[in-house]
Legacy VTK file of the C-alpha trace (Angstrom):
# vtk DataFile Version 3.0
C-alpha trace
ASCII
DATASET POLYDATA
POINTS 313 float
-16.714 -9.607 20.914
-16.894 -9.377 17.119
-14.522 -7.012 15.339
-16.426 -3.836 14.469
-15.610 -2.743 10.925
-16.260 0.510 9.108
-16.507 -0.059 5.363
-14.974 2.962 3.617
-16.035 3.803 0.060
-14.997 6.860 -1.972
-17.414 7.902 -4.695
-16.998 10.285 -7.613
-20.321 10.377 -9.469
-20.496 6.642 -8.729
-24.002 6.257 -7.286
-24.861 3.166 -9.342
-21.599 1.441 -8.495
-22.004 2.261 -4.790
-25.561 0.885 -4.790
-24.341 -2.376 -6.369
-21.514 -2.630 -3.837
-23.911 -2.123 -0.927
-26.249 -4.760 -2.330
-23.353 -7.228 -2.206
-22.344 -6.110 1.300
-25.863 -6.816 2.548
-25.136 -10.537 2.152
-21.936 -10.392 4.226
-21.394 -13.251 6.674
-19.642 -10.831 9.034
-22.511 -8.585 10.097
-20.825 -6.223 12.568
-20.070 -3.306 10.284
-21.211 0.123 9.202
-20.614 1.880 5.895
-19.255 5.374 5.274
-19.373 6.741 1.729
-17.510 9.960 0.906
-18.810 11.654 -2.244
-16.105 13.699 -3.960
-18.238 14.869 -6.866
-20.021 17.852 -5.350
-23.569 18.635 -4.245
-25.367 17.298 -7.328
-23.493 13.991 -7.157
-24.232 13.786 -3.431
-27.958 14.287 -4.088
-27.839 11.520 -6.685
-26.083 9.267 -4.202
-28.745 9.921 -1.557
-31.512 8.874 -3.946
-29.788 5.562 -4.739
-28.355 4.556 -1.359
-30.393 3.496 1.704
-29.689 4.827 5.190
-29.247 1.254 6.392
-28.891 -2.245 4.977
-31.454 -5.023 5.542
-29.312 -6.407 8.371
-29.481 -3.082 10.222
-25.985 -1.834 9.314
-25.944 1.962 9.114
-24.904 3.687 5.894
-23.471 7.168 6.421
-22.976 9.602 3.549
-20.392 12.385 3.637
-20.264 15.194 1.065
-16.729 16.528 0.551
-16.511 20.272 0.012
-14.276 19.652 -3.016
-12.750 16.734 -4.890
-10.364 15.383 -2.263
-8.990 12.608 -4.455
-9.051 8.976 -3.426
-6.704 9.352 -0.463
-8.539 12.397 0.834
-11.866 10.616 0.546
-10.531 7.605 2.438
-9.156 9.842 5.183
-12.432 11.742 5.481
-14.496 8.535 5.656
-12.195 6.906 8.203
-12.370 10.003 10.387
-16.173 9.725 10.318
-15.958 6.271 11.961
-13.392 6.779 14.751
-14.652 3.953 16.988
-14.156 1.159 14.470
-11.758 -1.677 15.270
-10.782 -1.814 11.599
-11.568 -0.041 8.334
-12.271 -1.903 5.111
-11.306 0.311 2.185
-13.313 -0.728 -0.871
-13.527 0.728 -4.347
-17.086 1.701 -5.292
-16.915 -0.560 -8.362
-16.383 -3.743 -6.339
-18.713 -6.614 -5.443
-17.464 -8.540 -2.413
-18.452 -12.180 -2.047
-20.508 -12.900 1.119
-17.562 -14.468 2.928
-14.998 -11.813 2.006
-15.200 -9.611 5.087
-15.370 -12.583 7.451
-12.189 -14.003 5.898
-10.368 -10.665 6.152
-11.407 -10.191 9.784
-10.423 -13.755 10.698
-6.930 -13.181 9.276
-6.562 -9.836 11.051
-7.755 -11.338 14.327
-4.926 -13.881 14.284
-2.828 -11.018 15.618
0.315 -11.413 13.518
-0.526 -8.701 10.980
-2.032 -5.232 11.096
-3.647 -5.035 7.632
-5.050 -7.676 5.280
-5.749 -7.967 1.573
-7.708 -10.531 -0.379
-8.232 -11.850 -3.893
-9.271 -9.036 -6.218
-10.826 -10.513 -9.362
-11.511 -9.074 -12.805
-14.744 -9.554 -14.716
-12.841 -11.930 -17.039
-12.716 -14.519 -14.254
-9.009 -13.911 -13.720
-7.145 -12.481 -10.764
-6.284 -8.799 -10.827
-4.233 -8.994 -7.660
-3.448 -11.063 -4.583
-1.479 -8.095 -3.336
1.451 -6.218 -4.756
5.194 -5.815 -4.761
6.846 -2.426 -5.221
10.125 -2.718 -7.109
11.925 0.265 -5.640
14.804 0.277 -8.124
12.352 0.420 -11.032
9.761 2.550 -9.190
7.210 0.031 -10.400
4.222 -1.719 -8.850
3.748 -5.392 -9.697
0.386 -7.081 -9.068
0.971 -10.556 -7.657
-1.081 -13.249 -9.359
-2.258 -11.063 -12.233
-4.012 -13.136 -14.895
-4.229 -16.284 -12.773
-7.613 -18.080 -12.949
-9.696 -16.967 -9.975
-10.370 -20.620 -9.113
-6.663 -21.428 -8.743
-5.284 -22.500 -5.372
-3.024 -19.913 -3.792
-0.281 -20.244 -1.191
-1.146 -17.529 1.315
2.185 -17.764 3.095
4.035 -17.210 -0.171
1.936 -14.132 -0.939
2.567 -12.719 2.517
6.278 -13.312 2.052
6.363 -11.358 -1.209
3.835 -8.547 -0.919
4.830 -5.157 0.413
1.592 -3.350 -0.375
-2.099 -4.237 -0.578
-4.434 -3.618 -3.489
-6.260 -0.362 -2.744
-9.530 -1.744 -4.084
-9.794 -4.039 -1.039
-7.736 -3.574 2.102
-8.701 -4.095 5.738
-6.555 -2.005 8.078
-6.583 -2.277 11.855
-6.175 0.419 14.474
-2.466 -0.286 14.954
-1.832 0.177 11.228
-3.764 3.446 11.131
-1.946 4.761 14.199
1.507 3.813 12.940
1.101 4.933 9.336
-1.126 7.952 9.836
-3.485 9.036 7.050
-3.039 8.394 3.342
-1.068 11.085 1.504
-3.642 13.385 -0.030
-1.064 15.164 -2.185
-0.936 12.086 -4.448
-4.629 12.714 -5.285
-4.993 9.430 -7.229
-2.744 6.400 -7.853
0.033 4.863 -5.769
-1.434 6.235 -2.535
-2.076 2.743 -1.165
1.435 1.703 -2.201
3.016 4.591 -0.307
0.693 4.028 2.678
1.646 0.363 3.018
5.347 0.936 2.441
5.328 3.688 5.058
3.477 1.432 7.492
5.962 -1.388 6.917
8.812 0.976 7.736
7.005 1.560 11.041
6.936 -2.204 11.712
3.450 -3.035 10.445
2.831 -6.433 8.831
0.583 -7.263 5.884
-1.582 -10.379 5.783
-3.464 -12.164 3.019
-6.846 -13.908 3.131
-7.207 -16.264 0.193
-10.923 -16.778 0.848
-11.708 -13.058 0.658
-12.972 -12.760 -2.919
-13.854 -9.349 -4.344
-14.908 -8.664 -7.924
-13.533 -5.390 -9.291
-15.036 -3.799 -12.375
-11.908 -1.585 -12.608
-11.437 2.042 -13.392
-15.045 3.105 -13.904
-14.383 6.646 -12.624
-11.017 7.404 -14.201
-10.572 5.187 -17.245
-7.484 3.660 -15.671
-8.067 0.172 -17.086
-8.956 1.120 -20.623
-6.753 -0.035 -23.484
-3.406 1.780 -23.446
-4.279 3.675 -26.616
-7.474 5.118 -25.076
-6.407 5.552 -21.459
-7.350 8.921 -19.975
-4.866 11.730 -19.529
-5.559 11.950 -15.795
-4.878 8.266 -15.143
-1.667 8.147 -17.206
-0.305 11.455 -15.926
-0.915 10.741 -12.243
0.321 7.157 -12.376
3.680 8.177 -13.862
4.003 11.273 -11.670
3.279 9.357 -8.498
5.746 6.598 -9.327
8.396 9.269 -9.039
6.852 10.708 -5.888
6.905 7.337 -4.092
10.641 7.198 -4.686
11.092 10.815 -3.668
9.165 10.308 -0.412
10.380 6.869 0.683
13.606 6.095 -1.191
15.244 9.481 -1.861
18.635 7.854 -2.379
17.147 6.079 -5.407
15.400 9.142 -6.863
17.926 9.738 -9.695
17.546 6.109 -10.747
13.746 6.295 -10.461
13.587 9.384 -12.675
15.446 7.512 -15.397
13.600 4.203 -15.073
10.125 5.767 -15.001
10.860 7.612 -18.237
12.412 4.556 -19.875
9.608 2.162 -18.920
6.970 4.687 -20.025
8.599 5.030 -23.451
8.798 1.264 -23.835
5.280 0.594 -22.541
3.379 3.176 -24.579
5.711 3.242 -27.567
5.369 -0.510 -28.061
1.613 -0.054 -28.489
2.042 3.145 -30.528
0.007 4.968 -27.900
1.703 8.261 -28.743
-0.872 10.505 -27.104
-0.686 8.531 -23.881
3.110 8.619 -24.055
2.847 12.394 -24.119
0.668 12.294 -21.000
3.193 9.971 -19.346
6.104 12.289 -20.086
4.151 15.223 -18.658
3.487 13.251 -15.489
7.126 12.145 -15.286
8.267 15.749 -15.592
5.801 16.822 -12.879
7.131 14.138 -10.535
10.672 15.281 -11.172
9.615 18.828 -10.268
7.873 17.544 -7.104
4.446 18.757 -8.236
1.607 17.355 -6.154
-2.147 17.356 -5.717
-4.646 17.603 -8.531
-3.005 18.908 -11.714
-3.830 22.519 -12.516
-5.231 21.544 -15.905
-7.633 19.077 -14.231
-8.658 21.234 -11.282
-11.287 23.287 -13.095
-13.208 20.214 -14.321
-13.099 18.627 -10.853
-14.075 21.670 -8.834
-17.467 21.019 -7.332
-18.232 18.112 -9.658
LINES 1 314
313 0 1 2 3 4 5 6 7 8 9 10 11 12 13 14 15 16 17 18 19 20 21 22 23 24 25 26 27 28 29 30 31 32 33 34 35 36 37 38 39 40 41 42 43 44 45 46 47 48 49 50 51 52 53 54 55 56 57 58 59 60 61 62 63 64 65 66 67 68 69 70 71 72 73 74 75 76 77 78 79 80 81 82 83 84 85 86 87 88 89 90 91 92 93 94 95 96 97 98 99 100 101 102 103 104 105 106 107 108 109 110 111 112 113 114 115 116 117 118 119 120 121 122 123 124 125 126 127 128 129 130 131 132 133 134 135 136 137 138 139 140 141 142 143 144 145 146 147 148 149 150 151 152 153 154 155 156 157 158 159 160 161 162 163 164 165 166 167 168 169 170 171 172 173 174 175 176 177 178 179 180 181 182 183 184 185 186 187 188 189 190 191 192 193 194 195 196 197 198 199 200 201 202 203 204 205 206 207 208 209 210 211 212 213 214 215 216 217 218 219 220 221 222 223 224 225 226 227 228 229 230 231 232 233 234 235 236 237 238 239 240 241 242 243 244 245 246 247 248 249 250 251 252 253 254 255 256 257 258 259 260 261 262 263 264 265 266 267 268 269 270 271 272 273 274 275 276 277 278 279 280 281 282 283 284 285 286 287 288 289 290 291 292 293 294 295 296 297 298 299 300 301 302 303 304 305 306 307 308 309 310 311 312
């Protein structure tokens, strides 16, 4: 029997991106799937999504739309969408601004079905033709996420065993998680709101004995940061993306490596100063310091200053 997959997509005013993603999914070689899209942007955004997204794909795969009662953040949207597809054998978490190649899901499922891992990542590519990530490695002493393979030509040969030996988290833009992973790890942490939630999820799952696989033939194009401005130039990066990334670096250490928290507090501040100061991104450095301070104070969820603009839309 084919592995039944629920494709999980979180949208925030991303109707066009979601429509493009579904168009790519319609060509999938693995046809046994359904799609659940959670719209975090409120009623108006949900109405826009309904006008752009079909109720089923040409191959008969159902497309279910869920309207969140508030902006749940990425983790909350993933949790809500996964809960809407409880009978799936596996859940494929995809960013809305991705375009999977036709063989991507089949390659991910084939790796998962080998039975020696409980979640699988693939090759996430940038529009430049380079690799964004094969997977990632969290450096716990630096409280820093490192994307494996970043900048490598997408056509390059990759040693899957080497990636599996190094990675300790999967890229959140494309990750297939099985039932064992979901049961062992539990839901994503919604109090992170955005950024590092997939890192914490995978690290927590690994502590519970879960293993992470890699499918080198699972190619997914990622347009990157269309909702949050996370991949803009450092000097123009949005306050929300900078603040939450630095805050949540501290929170990962607080939640999983509390013995290293004093070191993490120092290294996050130091690396932020170096990273943004080197580019003279003084405004973004200010956002980073605010996020660092919030992490040190154990502040969670959507920042108070951002809540009003995200409420209901």
